[in-house]
N, C-alpha and C positions, 0 to 999 in steps of 0.2 A: 333441812328443806321442808317447807310448809306445804300442805296439800293444796291443790288448786281449788279455790272457792267456787261454789255454784253461782251461776248468774241468777238475777232476780226472775228472769223469764222461766228458767228451768225450775227454780224453787216453786214458783206459782203453779207450773204445770204439774209437778209432783203432788203438791197439796190438793190441787183440784181433782186429780185422778184418785187420790185417797178418799176424798169426800164422796166420789161417785162409786166407791168400793171397787176400784180397778187398780191393778198393779202392772208395772212395766213388763214383767216376765210372765204375765198371764195367770198368775196364781190367784186363789181366793184369799179371803182375809185370814183364815186359820190354817192355810196350807204351808207345809214345810217344803223346802227344796229337796231335790233327790239326794239321798245319802248313799255313798259308795265306800266300801271298806275293802282295802287290799292289804295283804300281809307280805313281809319280806321273807328272805330265806332263814333268818335267825328268829328265835323266839323273842317276843316282846317288841317287834318292829312292825309298824303299820302306818298306813296313810289313810286318812279320812277326808273325803270330799263332800262338802255341804254346798251343793251348787258349784260355784267357781271358787269357793273358799277351801283351801287345802291345808291340812296340818299333818306334819310328820311326827309320830310318837316313837320314842325309843326308851326302853327300860333296861337298866343295868343294876348290878348288885356287887357288894363287897363286904367282907367281914371287918367290923370296926368295934371299938369299945362303946358300950351303951352310955346313955346319959346318967348322971349321978342320981337324979330323982326317979328314974325309970330303968332300974337295973335289969328287968326281965322283959323289956319291950324293944322291938326293933325300931328302926328309924325310917321315916318316909320323907322324901325330898322332891319337890316339884319345881321345875324351871321352864318358863315359857320365854321364847326368844322371838322378837319381831325384827326382821332384817329388811334391808332395802330390796331384796329379791321379791318380797311380798308386795311392797308398795314403796314408791319413792319418798313418801313423807316420813317413813321410819328411819331413825338415825342409829347406826350401829354403835354399840358400846355406851349407850346412854339410857339410863333408867327413866323413862318418861312416866308421866302420871297414869297413862293408860296401861302401861306394862305392869306397874305396881298394883293397880286395881285388879287386873286380870289374875296375877299371881296369887294375891290374897283371896280372891274369890275361888280359885281352884283349890287352894289349901282348905278353905272352909267346906267346900263341897266334898272333897275326897278324903282328906286326912281327919278333919274334925268330926266328920260323920261316922268315923270308925267303920268304913266299908271294908277295910282289910284288917284281919286279925294280926295285930302287931306282936302279940305274945308268941305266936307260932314262929316268929322270926328270931326268937332267942335260941342261941346255941349253948352257951355257958352263961348262967346268970351272973351278971356283974363283970363279965370278962369279954365275951364275944357274942355279937348279935349281927344280924344282916341289916345293911343299909340299902334300901331300895330307892333308886334315883330315877325319876321320870323326866325326861327331856322332851319338850315339845317345841317344834320349829314351824313357824308359819311360812308356808311356801307361796301362797297367793291369798291376797286379801280382797274379799268381795262382801264384807259385812258379817256380823254375828260371829266374832272370833271365839267368844266364850263357849258357845254351844259346840262348835267344832272341836275346840280344845278339850272340853270335858269328855266328849265321846271318844276322841283319840286316846286320852289318858286311861280311861277305864277299859277300852279295848286292848291297849298295850299291856295293862296289868293282868287282864284275864288270859292273854295269850302268852305271857312270860313264864319261863321255867327257870328256877334257880338250881345251882348244883347241889347234889346230895352230900351230906356230911355225916360223920360218925365221931363220937367222943369216947375215948378210952382213957380214963384217969384225967390227966391234965393235957393230953394230946388230942388235938382236933385234926381229923383227916378230911381233906376236901377231894371229892371224886370228880373225874372228868365225865362228860356225857358218854364216852365210850365205855367207861367202867360201870357206871350206874346211870339209870334214866334220871333226867332232871325232875325236880319236884315243882308242881304248880303252887301258886300262892293261895292262901286261904281267904276267900272273898265272901263276905256276908251278903252284900247287896251291891247294886250298881246305880249310884246316883248320877243323874244326867241333868244338865242345865237346859232350861227352856226360856227364851228371851221374848219379851213383849214390848213393842214400841208404841208409845202413845203420841197422838197428834191433836192439835187444837185444844190443849189443856185437858187431855183425857177424854175428849169426845169420841175419837176414833182410835181403833186398836188394830195392830198388825202383829202376826206371829212370824218369827224368823225374818227380821228386816235385813235387806241387803245393804250394800255400802251407800248408795244414794238415798235410800230411805232413812238411814241412820243420820245423815247430814241435816235432814229437815225435821227430825222428830223433836218433841219437847221433853220427853223423859223415857226411861227404860226401866223395866221391871224384870229381874232374873229370878226364877224359881228353880231350885235344885231339888229333885224328887226321885224316888225309886218306884219300881213297879207296884209296890205295896201301898202307894199313895202316902208315903211318909215324907214330909218336907224336911230336907236336910239343911238348907239355908235359903234365905230370901234377901234380896238386895234391891233397893230402888235408888235411882240416880236421875239427875236432871232438874230437881227442885219442883216437881209437880206434886200436888196433893191428890192422893188416891182415896176413893171411898172404900168402905168395907166390902160392899157388893162387887166392886171392880176386882179387888184382890181375890175374893172367893171365886169369881168367874174365871180369872186367870189360873187359879189353882186347879179347877176342874178341867180346863183345857190342857194344862200341863200333865195331869194324870193320864189323859188319853194319849198324848204325844209320847210320853216316856214309855208307856206300855208298847207302843208301836216300834219305837227305836230299840227297846230292849230285845224284842223278838227278832229284829233285824240283826242285832249284834250276835245273839245266840246262834242264828242260822249261819252267819259268816264264820264264826268260830268252829261250828260243827263241820262245815264244808272244808275248812282248812285242815282240820284234824283228819278228816276222811281222806283227803288227797295225800297227806303225809304218810298215813298208814298204808295206803295202797301203793305207795312208791311213785305217785304221779309227779308231774312238774309243778313247782310252786315258786312264788317270788314276784317281785314287781314287774319283771320283764315278761312273765307269762300272762299277766293281766292285761297287757296292751292288746287291743284288737288287731288281728292278723291282716285285715284288709286296709288298714290305714297307711298313709304314706310315711308315717313316722315309725312304722313297725320294724322290729329287728329282723324278722323273717317272714316269708310268705310261702304258702303251700305251692309245691311244684306241680305244674300241669303238664302231663305227657302230651307230646305232639307226634302224630302219625305222619311219616315222610315216605311211606311206601309208594304212593301214587304221584309223587312230585314230578318224576321224569316223564310219565305218560301225559300229565297235564301240560307240562312245558312243551312237548312235541305238538300237542293239539293247538296250543296258543300260537306256536310258530307257523303251523300249517294254515291256520285261519287268518293269520295276519296279512294285510294288503301289501303289495309291493310298493317301494318308495316312489313317490310322484316325481314329475319332471322338475318341479320347483326344488325338491330336495337334492336332485342330481346337480342342478345349476349351482345351488348354494355350496355343495361339497367341492365342486370344481373351483369356484372362486376362492374358497378357504385354502385349498392346497396351493393355488397360484400365488396368493398373497404371502403365504408362509415361505414359499420358495424365493420370492423377491426379497424378503427381508432376511433371508438366511436362517430361518428357524427350522427348515427341513432340508435335508440333503438327498439328492438323487442317488440311487444305488450305483455303485461303481461297476462298469462292465469289464469283465475279464477279457484280456486281449487273446486272440487266437494265436 
């Protein structure tokens, strides 16, 4: 199913608003949408919301044989799925060009940048290593998938804990979380993608484009960077020619945005670890606002019923007697029901 095209009127309206430095959601040119991070009950499970774009991240691991040319390094695998639940235009079970491009960009951003110490994933050289699999599922599509997916992937990796193992001779023992505490991954840095949309052949620039802005843009520039201002990867698409000054300008903006997002991620991780240590409630269900109609529970409000009987007596005492019209209406009602046999007169006992 193809996505519904924009009308010429709507396209002109969007471009005119961008020329006037206005956006439909009220943001400024360099503003990001609100980012919300929630964690599941298991380690390595999270949901990242970038505005209305939502991505679910899940990390899993297993012991496998290493690659022949990398006998002492673990394996990282990334998989992004675009289902019809996110948008009707996505076809399930089909590798679209957009999906292939997003997966390759994620691999360059996270795996090729060596953000994770793969040598620490080695258990027995040449025999057993950990394979870390990152599954990303797009829950709702409202533009800028790559930024939300990169944040979800790095958050899930930072939150994940692998089981502890011990090696005695040729025997590898795998411990459960009850026997030994799980071990976090060794992460060197956190690369995050920042997207820039260009309009009118590079004349106008927007950060974090939404779905409608992506439809009318001429080109897209994605810069993956960490908080140390080290560029991990850069990709330009759309066929527009960018000047050196434009790329440098985007890199400076990306450095500021990545620093803000990294601080947000670290605070979310610290809060989750604090709640788990204190024994508080955590998970996706606990993150739902309790006053919303879709909440699973609501706080109980006590009701005082001690003075109900007194107030009822006061209301009855102050009530006015029935009027003559009410008496006439009641008499007619009883008479009609008797005529149609709906009511029966009480039987008199014979003396």
